[in-house]
Structures are given as structure tokens and as C-alpha cells.
C-alpha positions in Angstrom: -5.2 89.8 5.3 -7.7 91.6 3.1 -6.2 94.5 1.3 -7.7 97.6 -0.3 -11.1 97.5 1.4 -10.6 101.0 2.6 -7.5 103.3 2.5 -6.8 103.1 6.2 -7.6 99.5 6.8 -5.5 98.0 9.6 -3.1 95.2 8.7 -4.8 92.9 11.2 -8.4 92.3 12.2 -9.6 93.0 15.8 -8.5 90.1 18.0 -5.6 89.1 15.8 -2.2 88.9 17.5 1.0 87.9 15.8 1.4 84.9 18.1 -2.2 83.8 18.3 -3.4 80.6 16.6 -5.2 81.3 13.4 -9.0 81.5 13.9 -11.5 79.1 12.3 -12.2 79.9 8.7 -15.7 81.4 9.2 -14.7 84.0 11.8 -12.7 86.4 9.6 -15.4 86.2 6.9 -18.1 87.1 9.5 -16.0 90.0 10.9 -15.3 91.4 7.5 -19.0 91.2 6.5 -19.9 92.9 9.7 -17.4 95.7 9.2 -18.1 96.2 5.5 -21.9 95.9 4.9 -21.6 97.0 1.3 -19.3 94.0 0.7 -21.8 91.7 2.5 -24.7 93.0 0.3 -22.9 91.7 -2.8 -23.4 88.2 -1.5 -26.9 88.5 0.1 -30.2 89.9 -0.9 -33.1 91.9 0.6 -36.3 91.1 -1.3 -39.4 93.3 -1.1 -42.8 91.8 -1.9 -45.7 94.2 -2.3 -49.1 92.6 -1.7 -47.2 90.4 0.6 -50.1 89.6 3.0 -52.2 88.2 0.1 -52.4 84.5 -0.6 -50.0 84.8 -3.6 -47.5 87.0 -1.7 -47.5 84.6 1.2 -46.9 81.6 -1.1 -44.2 83.4 -3.0 -42.4 84.4 0.3 -42.7 80.7 1.5 -41.1 79.5 -1.7 -38.3 82.0 -1.6 -37.5 81.0 2.0 -37.4 77.4 1.0 -35.1 78.2 -1.9 -32.8 80.4 0.2 -31.3 82.2 -2.8 -32.1 84.0 -6.0 -30.0 84.9 -9.0 -28.5 88.3 -8.9 -27.9 90.7 -11.8 -24.8 88.8 -12.8 -26.7 85.5 -12.8 -24.9 84.1 -9.8 -27.1 82.9 -6.9 -27.2 85.2 -3.9 -28.5 84.2 -0.4 -31.8 85.8 0.6 -31.0 87.5 3.9 -34.3 89.3 4.4 -37.8 89.4 2.9 -40.0 92.4 3.6 -43.8 92.0 3.0 -45.8 95.2 2.4 -49.6 95.2 2.4 -52.6 96.9 3.9 -52.8 94.2 6.6 -49.9 92.5 8.3 -48.8 89.1 6.9 -49.5 86.2 9.2 -47.8 82.8 9.5 -44.2 84.1 9.4 -41.8 84.0 12.3 -38.1 84.7 12.6 -35.7 87.5 11.7 -35.7 86.8 8.0 -39.2 88.0 7.3 -40.5 91.5 8.2 -44.1 92.6 7.7 -45.1 96.2 7.2 -48.8 97.2 7.1 -50.0 100.3 5.4 -50.7 102.1 2.2 -48.1 101.6 -0.5 -48.6 105.2 -1.6 -47.6 106.4 1.9 -44.1 107.9 1.8 -43.4 106.9 5.4 -44.2 103.3 4.7 -41.8 103.3 1.7 -39.2 104.9 4.0 -39.5 101.9 6.3 -39.5 99.4 3.5 -36.3 100.8 1.9 -34.5 101.9 5.0 -31.7 99.3 4.5 -31.8 99.2 0.8 -33.6 96.7 -1.5 -32.0 94.4 -4.1 -35.1 92.9 -5.7 -38.9 93.7 -5.8 -41.9 91.5 -6.6 -44.7 94.1 -7.2 -47.9 92.2 -6.7 -50.1 94.8 -4.9 -53.1 96.0 -6.8 -56.7 96.9 -6.7 -58.4 94.0 -8.4 -60.4 94.2 -11.7 -64.0 94.5 -10.5 -63.1 97.0 -7.8 -60.9 99.0 -10.2 -63.9 99.2 -12.6 -66.3 100.3 -9.8 -64.0 102.7 -8.1 -62.1 104.6 -10.8 -60.1 106.9 -8.5 -59.0 104.1 -6.2 -57.9 102.0 -9.0 -55.7 104.7 -10.6 -54.3 105.8 -7.2 -53.2 102.3 -6.2 -52.5 100.6 -9.5 -50.7 103.6 -11.1 -49.7 106.3 -8.6 -48.4 103.9 -6.0 -46.5 101.9 -8.7 -44.8 105.1 -9.8 -43.9 106.0 -6.2 -42.4 102.5 -5.7 -40.4 102.8 -8.9 -39.1 106.3 -7.8 -37.8 104.7 -4.6 -36.1 102.0 -6.7 -34.6 104.7 -8.8 -33.1 106.5 -5.8 -31.1 103.4 -4.8 -27.3 103.3 -5.5 -27.6 100.1 -7.4 -30.6 99.5 -9.8 -32.7 96.7 -8.3 -34.4 94.0 -10.2 -38.2 94.5 -10.4 -40.8 91.9 -11.4 -44.1 93.6 -12.0 -47.3 91.4 -11.9 -49.2 92.6 -14.9 -52.3 90.9 -16.3 -53.8 89.5 -19.5 -56.4 92.2 -19.0 -54.0 94.6 -20.9 -55.4 92.9 -24.0 -59.0 93.2 -25.3 -61.3 93.8 -28.2 -60.7 92.0 -31.5 -57.9 89.6 -30.9 -56.4 86.6 -32.7 -57.4 83.1 -31.5 -53.9 82.8 -29.8 -52.5 86.0 -28.6 -48.7 86.4 -29.4 -46.2 88.1 -27.2 -46.0 91.0 -29.7 -49.7 91.8 -29.6 -50.5 95.5 -29.1 -52.0 96.5 -25.7 -55.7 97.2 -26.1 -57.3 97.1 -22.6 -61.0 97.3 -22.4 -61.4 97.9 -18.6 -59.9 100.4 -16.1 -57.9 97.6 -14.5 -56.4 96.6 -17.9 -55.6 100.2 -18.7 -53.9 100.6 -15.3 -51.8 97.5 -15.8 -50.8 98.7 -19.2 -49.6 102.0 -17.8 -47.7 100.0 -15.1 -46.0 98.0 -17.9 -45.0 101.2 -19.7 -43.6 102.7 -16.5 -41.5 99.5 -15.9 -40.3 99.7 -19.5 -39.3 103.3 -19.3 -37.5 103.0 -15.9 -35.7 100.0 -17.3 -34.8 101.8 -20.5 -33.3 104.6 -18.5 -31.3 102.1 -16.4 -33.1 103.0 -13.1 -34.2 99.4 -12.6 -33.7 96.0 -14.1 -37.4 95.6 -14.9 -39.7 93.0 -16.3 -43.5 92.8 -16.5 -45.1 89.4 -16.3 -48.7 89.1 -17.6 -50.4 86.7 -15.2 -53.3 84.5 -16.3 -56.2 84.2 -13.9 -54.9 82.4 -10.8 -57.2 79.6 -9.6 -58.0 78.1 -7.2 -57.5 80.9 -4.7 -58.0 79.9 -1.0 -60.0 82.0 1.4 -63.0 84.2 0.7 -64.3 85.7 -2.6 -62.8 89.1 -3.5 -63.9 91.8 -5.8 -62.0 90.6 -8.9 -64.2 90.0 -11.9 -62.5 86.6 -12.2 -63.3 85.7 -8.5 -65.9 83.1 -9.7 -63.2 81.1 -11.4 -62.0 80.1 -7.9 -65.4 80.3 -6.2 -67.1 77.6 -8.4 -64.4 75.1 -7.2 -63.6 76.3 -3.7 -67.1 76.7 -2.4 -68.6 73.4 -3.6 -65.7 71.5 -2.2 -66.7 73.0 1.2 -70.3 72.0 0.6 -71.4 75.6 -0.3 -73.4 76.6 -3.4 -71.5 78.9 -5.8 -72.9 81.0 -8.6 -71.1 81.4 -11.9 -72.0 84.8 -13.5 -70.9 83.9 -17.0 -72.0 81.3 -19.6 -70.6 77.8 -19.3 -69.0 78.2 -22.8 -66.9 81.1 -21.6 -63.2 80.3 -22.1 -60.5 81.6 -19.7 -56.6 81.6 -19.5 -55.8 80.0 -16.2 -52.9 79.0 -14.0 -52.6 77.4 -10.5 -51.0 79.1 -7.5 -48.1 76.8 -7.3 -47.3 77.2 -11.0 -47.6 81.0 -11.0 -45.2 81.2 -8.1 -42.7 79.1 -10.1 -43.2 81.4 -13.1 -42.7 84.6 -11.0 -39.4 83.2 -9.8 -38.3 82.2 -13.3 -39.3 85.6 -14.6 -37.4 87.3 -11.9 -34.2 85.3 -12.4 -34.1 85.5 -16.2 -31.5 87.9 -17.6 -32.7 91.2 -19.0 -31.3 90.2 -22.4 -33.8 87.3 -22.6 -36.8 89.7 -22.7 -38.3 91.4 -25.7 -37.7 95.2 -26.1 -41.0 95.8 -24.2 -39.6 94.0 -21.1 -43.0 92.3 -21.0 -43.9 88.6 -21.3 -47.1 86.5 -21.4 -47.0 83.9 -18.7 -48.0 80.4 -19.8 -51.3 79.0 -18.7 -54.1 76.7 -20.0 -57.2 77.6 -22.0 -60.3 76.2 -20.3 -64.1 76.7 -20.6 -66.2 77.1 -17.5 -68.0 73.9 -18.4 -64.6 72.1 -18.5 -63.8 73.5 -15.1 -67.1 72.1 -13.6 -66.5 68.8 -15.3 -63.0 68.5 -13.7 -64.6 69.3 -10.3 -67.1 66.4 -10.9 -64.3 64.0 -11.7 -62.2 65.0 -8.6 -65.1 65.2 -6.2 -68.6 64.0 -7.3 -71.6 64.9 -9.2 -73.3 66.2 -6.0 -70.4 68.6 -5.4 -70.4 69.8 -9.1 -74.2 70.3 -8.9 -73.6 73.0 -6.3 -72.5 75.3 -9.1 -75.3 77.5 -10.3 -75.5 79.8 -13.3 -77.1 83.2 -12.9 -75.9 85.8 -15.4 -74.3 89.0 -14.2 -74.0 91.4 -17.1 -71.3 93.6 -15.4 -69.0 90.7 -14.7 -69.7 89.1 -18.1 -68.9 92.3 -20.0 -65.5 92.5 -18.3 -64.6 88.8 -18.7 -65.6 88.7 -22.3 -63.0 91.4 -23.1 -60.1 89.2 -21.9 -58.1 87.0 -24.3 -58.8 83.3 -24.2 -55.6 81.7 -25.3 -51.9 82.7 -25.8 -48.9 81.6 -27.7 -46.6 82.2 -24.8 -43.3 81.4 -26.6 -41.1 83.8 -24.7 -42.3 82.7 -21.3 -41.7 79.0 -22.2 -38.3 79.9 -23.6 -37.4 81.5 -20.2 -38.3 78.2 -18.5 -41.9 79.0 -17.4 -44.4 76.1 -17.7 -48.2 75.7 -17.6 -50.3 73.2 -15.6 -51.0 69.9 -17.2 -54.8 70.4 -17.1 -57.5 71.9 -15.0 -58.1 68.6 -13.1 -54.6 68.8 -11.7 -55.3 72.4 -10.6 -58.4 71.2 -8.6 -56.4 68.3 -7.1 -53.6 70.8 -6.1 -56.2 72.9 -4.2 -57.6 69.8 -2.5 -54.2 68.6 -1.4 -52.7 71.9 -0.3 -55.3 74.6 0.4 -58.7 73.0 1.1 -59.6 73.7 4.8 -59.8 70.5 6.8 
């Protein structure tokens, strides 16, 4: 019998009798886990993904379901019992009791009540107003990217056990005069509202982690391409559009010069890096709790050339170049290459080349 679980624990479990045959091994474990949910929580996890209805949130949830477990704070694997997806719209394509979708504003206290009602063990905070929209709508960007992040962290702080929080930051926290290859130790110098908001988010995660309220880490994501679906209001949206649209026979405009260099990663690789960053022990991170995620440095011209090799010259010729000074100004402030030593030391990796990124989209996300 289990001893010491509570002071007045009976000597026998319900259904036990001195003369009964011993039950099959799983039955006592199931009974104990049902009677002592706190004990059960030590062996299972409830994961919260904000921005869970977006393409990246859905891909991350799918990957976590396939894995079935994540490392806990002690480094030991724990079974993922539930995943909650929070976003403005409900997440589609998920069925079963293990995934719950909650639609609403992350800054709404009642939504957070629902998300945290049974406790949370780990958080992937992906929700954000994207770069172009944050620049155009100042108040919305700060309300969602900063105020809602603070509200989320306060809910984490109120939990009895500090949860692990992986915050999706951005290379947009850097800007201005930068070295050719940006090191992990580079000072934050954002040149856009979005970059400033992500920098504040990193500082919040750092301070909440420093105080012991969370086990926090900020992962600075490269531009993720090729994103399936429709264009969004991100300044980097064209990096997916100039591949996605031509492969569907649709003309796509590039608003920046073909020589523009960008730091890129594929959806599959960034999901892998998010999981690696989540599972890494806090001791593996620098004092800032932030890390640059590995990617590849590619010019727009090289991207179109890769499209030509994967598809055809006719497809690549569907890319046009009409300059947009607003988009160009934002993109030119972003760093072009990184020396992502810490990320690689954690076990993160980059894509082999941009051609492999295009082929990944064709194989997994191109509408048929």
C-alpha cells in the first residue's frame, strides 16, 4: 500500500478486500492518480499555446501530440496530458479530448481564467500583432504584444509551481548599425514598434525568471517561410508570398530590392527549435535568458533562383519587383546574419539551404 499520501489515508484502496485476488498492476496506479491529482500532475503536463490557431501554433501542437511528452523542470520526460490552444479564432483540425481550443482576446481576464482553470505546466507564447500591423497601429501593438504578455506572465506567477515559458521573440529586437554576424551578446536596438515590443517582452520574461516566478526563455525567431495560407500584415509577408503565390500560378510582388538579405527558417525547423528551446535546462541559457535561433542568410534573388530550380522559369517569372518604401524601411533595419552559437549548443539546427525550404513547402503545405 501507498503510505504517507495524506494523514488519514486508509490502509486499503476502495475495492480491496483481504481475501481478494490482487488487481492487475495498472488499476492501483489509476486509482491513486484519480484520488491524488497533484501526484498525477507530477507525471503529466498541461501545455498552453498562445496563438494556437495560427499556422505555427497548429504545427507545434501537432508535433507535441506526435511526441507525446516533453521534458519537465527536472529534465525527465513527462507525458502531455492536455494542450490548450488560445487565439482570436478557434483552432481547426483537432479532435479528441487532449486538445482544447479557446477563442478570444489574450488580454481578457475571463479567457485567462478558462485557460488556467486546471493549472498550466508549460507555455509557448506565440501570439502577437505582426510587424507591419504593429507599426501601423501603435496602440494595438503595445496592447497585444506587451500588455497581454504581462497579463499572461501574471497568471503564470500565480501558479503554485513556476511553469516553463518559451516566449517567441524576434530578430527585430536588433537594428541600426550591426556587425556582419550578430552574436548572442548583441545589445537590443530595435528600430520598429514591433521590435521594441518584443524587446520589452524579453525583459519581462527575464525579470519574471530572475524572480523565480517562471522558468523563462526567449527565443528570437528568424523570418519563418514558407507560410501557408494567405498573406498577412507582417513586413516580412513577401518572403513567403514570392514562393507561395507563384507555385499556385499567381503573380506575387516583392517590395524590396533583390539584393536584400534576410535571416530565414522553415516551419518544420522552427517547430523543432521551439521544442529544443523549451526542453533545454535554464542553466544552459545566458543570463539574459534569450537566445538567437539558428537560420540561414539568403538574398531575395537567391530565393527566386531556388524557386526557379524547384519549379520552373515560368513560375519564378511570376515574381515582380515594385518598391514599397514603408516595407523596405522596416526590413532594412533587421539583421541579416547571426552567429547563433548558443542556439546550436542547445541542439537547434538550421535548414540546409533555401531550396530545401521550398521543397518542404511543396511536399507538405502546397494546396493540391
